[in-house]
Biopython code that builds the backbone (N, CA, C, O; Angstrom):
import numpy as np
from Bio.PDB.StructureBuilder import StructureBuilder

atoms = [
    (1, "MET", "N", (85.527, 18.603, 77.544)),
    (1, "MET", "CA", (84.236, 18.856, 78.170)),
    (1, "MET", "C", (84.471, 19.292, 79.617)),
    (1, "MET", "O", (85.405, 18.824, 80.267)),
    (2, "PRO", "N", (83.635, 20.175, 80.106)),
    (2, "PRO", "CA", (83.794, 20.601, 81.504)),
    (2, "PRO", "C", (83.493, 19.470, 82.471)),
    (2, "PRO", "O", (82.736, 18.547, 82.170)),
    (3, "GLU", "N", (84.110, 19.569, 83.639)),
    (3, "GLU", "CA", (83.848, 18.574, 84.680)),
    (3, "GLU", "C", (82.415, 18.734, 85.181)),
    (3, "GLU", "O", (81.899, 19.851, 85.229)),
    (4, "PRO", "N", (81.768, 17.629, 85.555)),
    (4, "PRO", "CA", (80.413, 17.748, 86.124)),
    (4, "PRO", "C", (80.464, 18.525, 87.437)),
    (4, "PRO", "O", (81.460, 18.498, 88.159)),
    (5, "LEU", "N", (79.376, 19.209, 87.721)),
    (5, "LEU", "CA", (79.289, 19.954, 88.975)),
    (5, "LEU", "C", (79.220, 19.002, 90.152)),
    (5, "LEU", "O", (78.613, 17.934, 90.071)),
    (6, "LYS", "N", (79.843, 19.396, 91.235)),
    (6, "LYS", "CA", (79.746, 18.635, 92.482)),
    (6, "LYS", "C", (78.997, 19.520, 93.468)),
    (6, "LYS", "O", (79.597, 20.327, 94.178)),
    (7, "LEU", "N", (77.694, 19.358, 93.501)),
    (7, "LEU", "CA", (76.844, 20.216, 94.308)),
    (7, "LEU", "C", (76.700, 19.690, 95.725)),
    (7, "LEU", "O", (76.740, 18.484, 95.967)),
    (8, "GLU", "N", (76.534, 20.610, 96.648)),
    (8, "GLU", "CA", (76.288, 20.262, 98.036)),
    (8, "GLU", "C", (74.814, 19.885, 98.191)),
    (8, "GLU", "O", (73.955, 20.399, 97.474)),
    (9, "SER", "N", (74.534, 18.992, 99.123)),
    (9, "SER", "CA", (73.142, 18.626, 99.349)),
    (9, "SER", "C", (72.458, 19.703, 100.183)),
    (9, "SER", "O", (73.090, 20.378, 100.996)),
    (10, "VAL", "N", (71.181, 19.846, 99.968)),
    (10, "VAL", "CA", (70.373, 20.834, 100.670)),
    (10, "VAL", "C", (69.317, 20.088, 101.467)),
    (10, "VAL", "O", (68.678, 19.166, 100.961)),
    (11, "GLY", "N", (69.139, 20.494, 102.716)),
    (11, "GLY", "CA", (68.108, 19.870, 103.545)),
    (11, "GLY", "C", (66.797, 20.618, 103.409)),
    (11, "GLY", "O", (66.722, 21.807, 103.717)),
    (12, "TRP", "N", (65.778, 19.939, 102.955)),
    (12, "TRP", "CA", (64.459, 20.529, 102.799)),
    (12, "TRP", "C", (63.572, 20.087, 103.949)),
    (12, "TRP", "O", (63.618, 18.930, 104.365)),
    (13, "ARG", "N", (62.787, 20.981, 104.450)),
    (13, "ARG", "CA", (61.777, 20.666, 105.456)),
    (13, "ARG", "C", (60.436, 21.126, 104.919)),
    (13, "ARG", "O", (60.317, 22.255, 104.442)),
    (14, "VAL", "N", (59.442, 20.287, 104.988)),
    (14, "VAL", "CA", (58.091, 20.668, 104.611)),
    (14, "VAL", "C", (57.425, 21.203, 105.877)),
    (14, "VAL", "O", (57.282, 20.488, 106.869)),
    (15, "VAL", "N", (57.025, 22.462, 105.824)),
    (15, "VAL", "CA", (56.419, 23.114, 106.976)),
    (15, "VAL", "C", (54.935, 23.302, 106.693)),
    (15, "VAL", "O", (54.545, 23.874, 105.675)),
    (16, "THR", "N", (54.136, 22.818, 107.599)),
    (16, "THR", "CA", (52.683, 22.931, 107.478)),
    (16, "THR", "C", (52.143, 23.632, 108.718)),
    (16, "THR", "O", (52.869, 23.791, 109.700)),
    (17, "PRO", "N", (50.893, 24.050, 108.690)),
    (17, "PRO", "CA", (50.319, 24.641, 109.904)),
    (17, "PRO", "C", (50.391, 23.690, 111.101)),
    (17, "PRO", "O", (50.463, 24.131, 112.248)),
    (18, "GLU", "N", (50.370, 22.400, 110.827)),
    (18, "GLU", "CA", (50.395, 21.417, 111.910)),
    (18, "GLU", "C", (51.769, 21.266, 112.557)),
    (18, "GLU", "O", (51.850, 20.917, 113.734)),
    (19, "ASN", "N", (52.855, 21.520, 111.817)),
    (19, "ASN", "CA", (54.190, 21.292, 112.390)),
    (19, "ASN", "C", (55.044, 22.551, 112.499)),
    (19, "ASN", "O", (56.222, 22.459, 112.844)),
    (20, "ILE", "N", (54.486, 23.711, 112.216)),
    (20, "ILE", "CA", (55.278, 24.938, 112.200)),
    (20, "ILE", "C", (55.950, 25.211, 113.541)),
    (20, "ILE", "O", (57.114, 25.609, 113.569)),
    (21, "ASP", "N", (55.241, 25.005, 114.658)),
    (21, "ASP", "CA", (55.841, 25.285, 115.975)),
    (21, "ASP", "C", (57.012, 24.351, 116.257)),
    (21, "ASP", "O", (58.045, 24.780, 116.771)),
    (22, "GLU", "N", (56.849, 23.086, 115.922)),
    (22, "GLU", "CA", (57.919, 22.101, 116.132)),
    (22, "GLU", "C", (59.144, 22.432, 115.278)),
    (22, "GLU", "O", (60.273, 22.417, 115.768)),
    (23, "VAL", "N", (58.914, 22.726, 114.014)),
    (23, "VAL", "CA", (60.026, 23.054, 113.103)),
    (23, "VAL", "C", (60.724, 24.326, 113.558)),
    (23, "VAL", "O", (61.953, 24.393, 113.565)),
    (24, "TRP", "N", (59.952, 25.329, 113.934)),
    (24, "TRP", "CA", (60.529, 26.602, 114.381)),
    (24, "TRP", "C", (61.392, 26.392, 115.622)),
    (24, "TRP", "O", (62.479, 26.961, 115.729)),
    (25, "ALA", "N", (60.906, 25.570, 116.564)),
    (25, "ALA", "CA", (61.666, 25.287, 117.787)),
    (25, "ALA", "C", (62.964, 24.543, 117.458)),
    (25, "ALA", "O", (64.013, 24.869, 118.012)),
    (26, "GLU", "N", (62.909, 23.558, 116.573)),
    (26, "GLU", "CA", (64.112, 22.808, 116.184)),
    (26, "GLU", "C", (65.133, 23.730, 115.529)),
    (26, "GLU", "O", (66.326, 23.667, 115.828)),
    (27, "LEU", "N", (64.655, 24.583, 114.640)),
    (27, "LEU", "CA", (65.578, 25.498, 113.959)),
    (27, "LEU", "C", (66.186, 26.483, 114.955)),
    (27, "LEU", "O", (67.378, 26.783, 114.878)),
    (28, "GLY", "N", (65.391, 26.981, 115.874)),
    (28, "GLY", "CA", (65.896, 27.909, 116.876)),
    (28, "GLY", "C", (66.898, 27.257, 117.805)),
    (28, "GLY", "O", (67.855, 27.905, 118.231)),
    (29, "ALA", "N", (66.701, 25.990, 118.128)),
    (29, "ALA", "CA", (67.600, 25.269, 119.025)),
    (29, "ALA", "C", (68.948, 24.967, 118.376)),
    (29, "ALA", "O", (69.915, 24.648, 119.068)),
    (30, "SER", "N", (69.013, 25.064, 117.063)),
    (30, "SER", "CA", (70.266, 24.762, 116.371)),
    (30, "SER", "C", (71.326, 25.830, 116.604)),
    (30, "SER", "O", (72.505, 25.607, 116.326)),
    (31, "GLY", "N", (70.913, 26.992, 117.114)),
    (31, "GLY", "CA", (71.861, 28.069, 117.363)),
    (31, "GLY", "C", (72.209, 28.877, 116.123)),
    (31, "GLY", "O", (73.027, 29.794, 116.196)),
    (32, "LYS", "N", (71.612, 28.559, 115.004)),
    (32, "LYS", "CA", (71.858, 29.288, 113.764)),
    (32, "LYS", "C", (70.761, 30.329, 113.565)),
    (32, "LYS", "O", (69.688, 30.238, 114.162)),
    (33, "ASN", "N", (71.037, 31.302, 112.734)),
    (33, "ASN", "CA", (70.005, 32.265, 112.384)),
    (33, "ASN", "C", (68.897, 31.537, 111.641)),
    (33, "ASN", "O", (69.164, 30.739, 110.742)),
    (34, "VAL", "N", (67.672, 31.807, 112.013)),
    (34, "VAL", "CA", (66.533, 31.112, 111.409)),
    (34, "VAL", "C", (65.936, 31.977, 110.310)),
    (34, "VAL", "O", (65.547, 33.123, 110.537)),
    (35, "VAL", "N", (65.873, 31.407, 109.122)),
    (35, "VAL", "CA", (65.256, 32.057, 107.977)),
    (35, "VAL", "C", (64.439, 31.007, 107.255)),
    (35, "VAL", "O", (64.925, 29.911, 106.978)),
    (36, "LEU", "N", (63.222, 31.337, 106.956)),
    (36, "LEU", "CA", (62.377, 30.403, 106.213)),
    (36, "LEU", "C", (62.037, 31.013, 104.857)),
    (36, "LEU", "O", (61.668, 32.183, 104.760)),
    (37, "PHE", "N", (62.166, 30.210, 103.829)),
    (37, "PHE", "CA", (61.719, 30.586, 102.498)),
    (37, "PHE", "C", (60.502, 29.727, 102.218)),
    (37, "PHE", "O", (60.554, 28.507, 102.371)),
    (38, "ALA", "N", (59.428, 30.337, 101.819)),
    (38, "ALA", "CA", (58.189, 29.587, 101.664)),
    (38, "ALA", "C", (57.697, 29.622, 100.218)),
    (38, "ALA", "O", (57.876, 30.605, 99.499)),
    (39, "LEU", "N", (57.083, 28.533, 99.827)),
    (39, "LEU", "CA", (56.439, 28.422, 98.526)),
    (39, "LEU", "C", (55.061, 27.814, 98.725)),
    (39, "LEU", "O", (54.847, 26.999, 99.622)),
    (40, "THR", "N", (54.151, 28.216, 97.892)),
    (40, "THR", "CA", (52.877, 27.518, 97.850)),
    (40, "THR", "C", (53.071, 26.267, 97.009)),
    (40, "THR", "O", (54.132, 26.085, 96.411)),
    (41, "ASP", "N", (52.077, 25.412, 96.953)),
    (41, "ASP", "CA", (52.203, 24.232, 96.100)),
    (41, "ASP", "C", (52.351, 24.637, 94.636)),
    (41, "ASP", "O", (53.072, 23.984, 93.881)),
    (42, "ASP", "N", (51.669, 25.718, 94.230)),
    (42, "ASP", "CA", (51.829, 26.204, 92.856)),
    (42, "ASP", "C", (53.230, 26.772, 92.631)),
    (42, "ASP", "O", (53.812, 26.588, 91.562)),
    (43, "GLY", "N", (53.768, 27.460, 93.636)),
    (43, "GLY", "CA", (55.121, 27.996, 93.530)),
    (43, "GLY", "C", (56.160, 26.894, 93.408)),
    (43, "GLY", "O", (57.114, 27.010, 92.639)),
    (44, "TYR", "N", (55.965, 25.808, 94.182)),
    (44, "TYR", "CA", (56.894, 24.679, 94.102)),
    (44, "TYR", "C", (56.810, 24.020, 92.728)),
    (44, "TYR", "O", (57.826, 23.610, 92.166)),
    (45, "LYS", "N", (55.600, 23.920, 92.193)),
    (45, "LYS", "CA", (55.421, 23.347, 90.854)),
    (45, "LYS", "C", (56.160, 24.206, 89.821)),
    (45, "LYS", "O", (56.835, 23.678, 88.937)),
    (46, "THR", "N", (56.029, 25.524, 89.939)),
    (46, "THR", "CA", (56.722, 26.431, 89.017)),
    (46, "THR", "C", (58.229, 26.285, 89.141)),
    (46, "THR", "O", (58.935, 26.243, 88.134)),
    (47, "LEU", "N", (58.729, 26.207, 90.379)),
    (47, "LEU", "CA", (60.163, 26.010, 90.604)),
    (47, "LEU", "C", (60.640, 24.720, 89.940)),
    (47, "LEU", "O", (61.690, 24.695, 89.300)),
    (48, "SER", "N", (59.872, 23.667, 90.095)),
    (48, "SER", "CA", (60.218, 22.376, 89.505)),
    (48, "SER", "C", (60.226, 22.459, 87.973)),
    (48, "SER", "O", (61.131, 21.929, 87.328)),
    (49, "LEU", "N", (59.239, 23.109, 87.403)),
    (49, "LEU", "CA", (59.189, 23.268, 85.944)),
    (49, "LEU", "C", (60.364, 24.105, 85.450)),
    (49, "LEU", "O", (60.945, 23.804, 84.407)),
    (50, "ASN", "N", (60.717, 25.151, 86.192)),
    (50, "ASN", "CA", (61.862, 25.982, 85.804)),
    (50, "ASN", "C", (63.157, 25.176, 85.803)),
    (50, "ASN", "O", (63.968, 25.298, 84.884)),
    (51, "PHE", "N", (63.351, 24.348, 86.841)),
    (51, "PHE", "CA", (64.561, 23.517, 86.878)),
    (51, "PHE", "C", (64.562, 22.505, 85.730)),
    (51, "PHE", "O", (65.620, 22.166, 85.201)),
    (52, "GLY", "N", (63.395, 22.031, 85.351)),
    (52, "GLY", "CA", (63.301, 21.139, 84.196)),
    (52, "GLY", "C", (63.743, 21.840, 82.926)),
    (52, "GLY", "O", (64.445, 21.256, 82.100)),
    (53, "GLN", "N", (63.331, 23.099, 82.766)),
    (53, "GLN", "CA", (63.746, 23.864, 81.593)),
    (53, "GLN", "C", (65.249, 24.117, 81.599)),
    (53, "GLN", "O", (65.907, 24.025, 80.563)),
    (54, "ILE", "N", (65.784, 24.435, 82.769)),
    (54, "ILE", "CA", (67.235, 24.644, 82.883)),
    (54, "ILE", "C", (67.979, 23.367, 82.520)),
    (54, "ILE", "O", (68.970, 23.405, 81.790)),
    (55, "ARG", "N", (67.501, 22.239, 83.029)),
    (55, "ARG", "CA", (68.136, 20.947, 82.728)),
    (55, "ARG", "C", (68.116, 20.674, 81.226)),
    (55, "ARG", "O", (69.131, 20.273, 80.657)),
    (56, "ASN", "N", (66.970, 20.889, 80.581)),
    (56, "ASN", "CA", (66.875, 20.666, 79.141)),
    (56, "ASN", "C", (67.801, 21.595, 78.370)),
    (56, "ASN", "O", (68.409, 21.184, 77.381)),
    (57, "PHE", "N", (67.914, 22.846, 78.814)),
    (57, "PHE", "CA", (68.806, 23.799, 78.160)),
    (57, "PHE", "C", (70.255, 23.329, 78.260)),
    (57, "PHE", "O", (70.996, 23.374, 77.278)),
    (58, "ILE", "N", (70.650, 22.884, 79.434)),
    (58, "ILE", "CA", (72.022, 22.402, 79.627)),
    (58, "ILE", "C", (72.286, 21.171, 78.772)),
    (58, "ILE", "O", (73.347, 21.061, 78.157)),
    (59, "LEU", "N", (71.339, 20.249, 78.727)),
    (59, "LEU", "CA", (71.516, 19.057, 77.890)),
    (59, "LEU", "C", (71.642, 19.423, 76.418)),
    (59, "LEU", "O", (72.448, 18.836, 75.697)),
    (60, "THR", "N", (70.844, 20.398, 75.969)),
    (60, "THR", "CA", (70.914, 20.854, 74.580)),
    (60, "THR", "C", (72.270, 21.493, 74.290)),
    (60, "THR", "O", (72.878, 21.223, 73.254)),
    (61, "GLN", "N", (72.743, 22.342, 75.208)),
    (61, "GLN", "CA", (74.046, 22.983, 75.030)),
    (61, "GLN", "C", (75.164, 21.947, 75.006)),
    (61, "GLN", "O", (76.098, 22.052, 74.211)),
    (62, "ASN", "N", (75.067, 20.957, 75.871)),
    (62, "ASN", "CA", (76.067, 19.890, 75.908)),
    (62, "ASN", "C", (76.103, 19.143, 74.573)),
    (62, "ASN", "O", (77.175, 18.840, 74.050)),
    (63, "GLU", "N", (74.936, 18.857, 74.040)),
    (63, "GLU", "CA", (74.859, 18.151, 72.755)),
    (63, "GLU", "C", (75.465, 19.003, 71.640)),
    (63, "GLU", "O", (76.141, 18.480, 70.754)),
    (64, "MET", "N", (75.223, 20.315, 71.684)),
    (64, "MET", "CA", (75.806, 21.205, 70.676)),
    (64, "MET", "C", (77.327, 21.228, 70.784)),
    (64, "MET", "O", (78.023, 21.215, 69.769)),
    (65, "LEU", "N", (77.844, 21.262, 72.009)),
    (65, "LEU", "CA", (79.296, 21.248, 72.192)),
    (65, "LEU", "C", (79.910, 19.979, 71.608)),
    (65, "LEU", "O", (80.956, 20.029, 70.962)),
    (66, "ILE", "N", (79.267, 18.866, 71.833)),
    (66, "ILE", "CA", (79.771, 17.599, 71.284)),
    (66, "ILE", "C", (79.781, 17.652, 69.775)),
    (66, "ILE", "O", (80.759, 17.239, 69.151)),
    (67, "LYS", "N", (78.708, 18.155, 69.169)),
    (67, "LYS", "CA", (78.638, 18.227, 67.701)),
    (67, "LYS", "C", (79.702, 19.165, 67.131)),
    (67, "LYS", "O", (80.333, 18.848, 66.123)),
    (68, "TYR", "N", (79.903, 20.321, 67.776)),
    (68, "TYR", "CA", (80.959, 21.229, 67.329)),
    (68, "TYR", "C", (82.321, 20.562, 67.442)),
    (68, "TYR", "O", (83.147, 20.657, 66.535)),
    (69, "LYS", "N", (82.544, 19.897, 68.548)),
    (69, "LYS", "CA", (83.828, 19.233, 68.772)),
    (69, "LYS", "C", (84.067, 18.159, 67.701)),
    (69, "LYS", "O", (85.173, 18.044, 67.172)),
    (70, "LEU", "N", (83.047, 17.390, 67.390)),
    (70, "LEU", "CA", (83.179, 16.356, 66.362)),
    (70, "LEU", "C", (83.443, 16.968, 64.985)),
    (70, "LEU", "O", (84.189, 16.410, 64.179)),
    (71, "TYR", "N", (82.826, 18.115, 64.728)),
    (71, "TYR", "CA", (83.011, 18.765, 63.429)),
    (71, "TYR", "C", (84.410, 19.369, 63.299)),
    (71, "TYR", "O", (85.081, 19.192, 62.281)),
    (72, "TYR", "N", (84.843, 20.088, 64.346)),
    (72, "TYR", "CA", (86.111, 20.805, 64.268)),
    (72, "TYR", "C", (87.311, 19.972, 64.681)),
    (72, "TYR", "O", (88.448, 20.325, 64.369)),
    (73, "GLU", "N", (87.075, 18.888, 65.370)),
    (73, "GLU", "CA", (88.168, 18.014, 65.808)),
    (73, "GLU", "C", (87.808, 16.572, 65.468)),
    (73, "GLU", "O", (87.552, 15.774, 66.370)),
    (74, "PRO", "N", (87.784, 16.230, 64.189)),
    (74, "PRO", "CA", (87.318, 14.899, 63.783)),
    (74, "PRO", "C", (88.138, 13.747, 64.361)),
    (74, "PRO", "O", (87.655, 12.617, 64.433)),
    (75, "GLU", "N", (89.376, 14.027, 64.773)),
    (75, "GLU", "CA", (90.201, 12.946, 65.317)),
    (75, "GLU", "C", (89.692, 12.454, 66.670)),
    (75, "GLU", "O", (90.127, 11.401, 67.136)),
    (76, "ILE", "N", (88.791, 13.181, 67.305)),
    (76, "ILE", "CA", (88.289, 12.736, 68.612)),
    (76, "ILE", "C", (86.980, 11.967, 68.500)),
    (76, "ILE", "O", (86.389, 11.618, 69.521)),
    (77, "LYS", "N", (86.518, 11.699, 67.295)),
    (77, "LYS", "CA", (85.249, 10.996, 67.120)),
    (77, "LYS", "C", (85.210, 9.685, 67.896)),
    (77, "LYS", "O", (84.188, 9.337, 68.487)),
    (78, "GLU", "N", (86.298, 8.978, 67.891)),
    (78, "GLU", "CA", (86.328, 7.690, 68.595)),
    (78, "GLU", "C", (86.220, 7.882, 70.100)),
    (78, "GLU", "O", (85.586, 7.070, 70.775)),
    (79, "GLU", "N", (86.826, 8.944, 70.647)),
    (79, "GLU", "CA", (86.757, 9.200, 72.086)),
    (79, "GLU", "C", (85.331, 9.506, 72.529)),
    (79, "GLU", "O", (84.883, 9.035, 73.575)),
    (80, "VAL", "N", (84.620, 10.300, 71.728)),
    (80, "VAL", "CA", (83.261, 10.691, 72.087)),
    (80, "VAL", "C", (82.313, 9.509, 72.009)),
    (80, "VAL", "O", (81.374, 9.422, 72.800)),
    (81, "LYS", "N", (82.535, 8.611, 71.085)),
    (81, "LYS", "CA", (81.671, 7.443, 70.937)),
    (81, "LYS", "C", (81.764, 6.518, 72.138)),
    (81, "LYS", "O", (80.808, 5.807, 72.446)),
    (82, "GLU", "N", (82.900, 6.519, 72.817)),
    (82, "GLU", "CA", (83.091, 5.642, 73.953)),
    (82, "GLU", "C", (82.331, 6.135, 75.080)),
    (82, "GLU", "O", (82.355, 5.531, 76.153)),
]
sb = StructureBuilder()
sb.init_structure("model")
sb.init_model(0)
sb.init_chain("A")
sb.init_seg("    ")
for serial, (resi, resn, name, xyz) in enumerate(atoms, 1):
    if name == "N":
        sb.init_residue(resn, " ", resi, " ")
    sb.init_atom(name, np.array(xyz, "f"), 0.0, 1.0, " ", f" {name:<3s}", serial, name[0])
structure = sb.get_structure()
């Protein structure tokens, strides 16, 4: 089986009309190029649903790999059960 992914953490900031100036100033003070990617609440919901579908697809593929492995390599049945 493939090794699990080791993903880097991502820092999310919620930007609203009330805090946009503060967030923009903090980002500018960091000395890095400032780029904002924005989503509406509906867009964020869609993004979340899409990641849910991706997760389910990966889990399904993983389950299929296990079943193929058990079928074609019956001697590993005990390893998979553990």
